[in-house]
N, C-alpha and C positions, 0 to 999 in steps of 0.2 A: 503493499501500499505506499501510496506518496501523497504528501500534502499538495493541494494545487492552490487552493486561494481561499479567503473569505469574502464574502459579500455583504455590504450594507446598502439598503435603501436611501437615497439623497432625495431632498425635496427643492435645494436651489443648489444648482451644479456650481455655480462660481464661488459661492459661499464655502462649498465643501472641498473645491479645489484650493480655494486660499488655506483653508485650515488643513488639510493633507498635506498639500504641496509646498504652500508657501511657510506655514508655522512648524509642522513635523517635518519637513526637509524630503519628504517622500518624492520620487521621479516617477513620471509617468513613463510606464514601458509599453502599452499598448490601447488603443482607442477602438471601440467599435461603434458606429452610427448605424442605426435599423430603421429605416422610415417605414418600411411595412409593419413591423412591430411596435414603432414609435418609442425607440427608448435609445438610450446612449449607455456603452460600458465604457468605462475609465478604469485601468489596472495600474496601480501606483506600487512602490515597492522602496524600501530603504536603498540607498547606492549598495551596488554591488552583491544585493541579495535579491535580485529580479526572479528566484524563484520562489519568493515567500510573498506575492502580493495582496493587497486588500483590492476587491472590485467594488467600485463605486457604481450603483446602478441607479440611473435616471430615468424615469419614465416621463414621456412628454407630457402627457395629459395628468394634470394636479391629481394627487391622491395624499390622503390625510393618513400618516402612518402613526400608530401607537406602540407604546411597550417597548421603547427603544432599549429600556434598561433588561427586558425580557433576553435580548440577544447576548447578553454576557459582556465581553468586553474584548478588544484588541489589546496587546501587549507589545511594548517596544522598549527595547533596551538602549540607555545614553550613555556617554562618557562621563558627563558631568549633570547630575539630576538638578543640583541647585541652579547651575546655570540654564540649562532648559527649562526649568518651572520659570525663572526670573524674565527670560526672555519670551515667552509664552504669554506670562501674566501681563508684562508692558505692552505686548500685541492686543489685550482686551480679554484673555481669556480665562476663565474663573478656574482656580486650583482648587477643584473640588475636596480633595484629600491632600494636604502638603504632606511634601517628604519630611514629616518629622523626626523619623528613624533614619535618615538619610540613605533611604532604601527604595522606598515606595512612593508614588504618588498617583492621585487619578484626575483626570480633566475631562470633558465631554465633549463631542463635536458638536456641530451646529444643529446636528439630528438626534442630539442626545445619546449617541453611542459613546459608552464609557471607554476611555483609553487608559490603560495601565502603564507607567513609565516606570522603568526600574533601572537601577544604578548598576552600570557595568561592573562586574566583579564583588569585592566586598563593601558593604555599606560606607558611607562617608561618614565621620563623625558629626552629631549633631550640631546644627547651627541655626542661628537666627536669621531672619525673622520666622523660618520655616520649622524650629523646635516649638516654639510656643502659638503656632496659627493654629486655629480651630478649622475644622471640617466646614464647607459651604455646600449647602444643598444636599443631593445625592450622589453617588457615585457606584 
């Protein structure tokens, strides 16, 4: 068995691309526009890890999706969890579960998909403002 990809439905393609591509740093690896089916599929992956993409599915006809939390979450490893959280927070992303332990944080996509951010290697020492920052919302 081989892992292929994870799919999430998105409601605003540009907002989602800004989040996954511009803020998380994923690179677009493939795009499929299907006029007959009225949808766009965009595959994004961390640089050098093109075999582990997330598929953004955008249906051209508006739909309301509920239960984004029921999906579970995506998880990405970063070199410096504090730097990553600081950068996305400054870009307007809420840190729902701060990296108080220097190891794990959670944020949410524009479509309320939970994204787990994990520190590469061992945990970093606890540091402010993260160590005393409370959770915000759900994750």
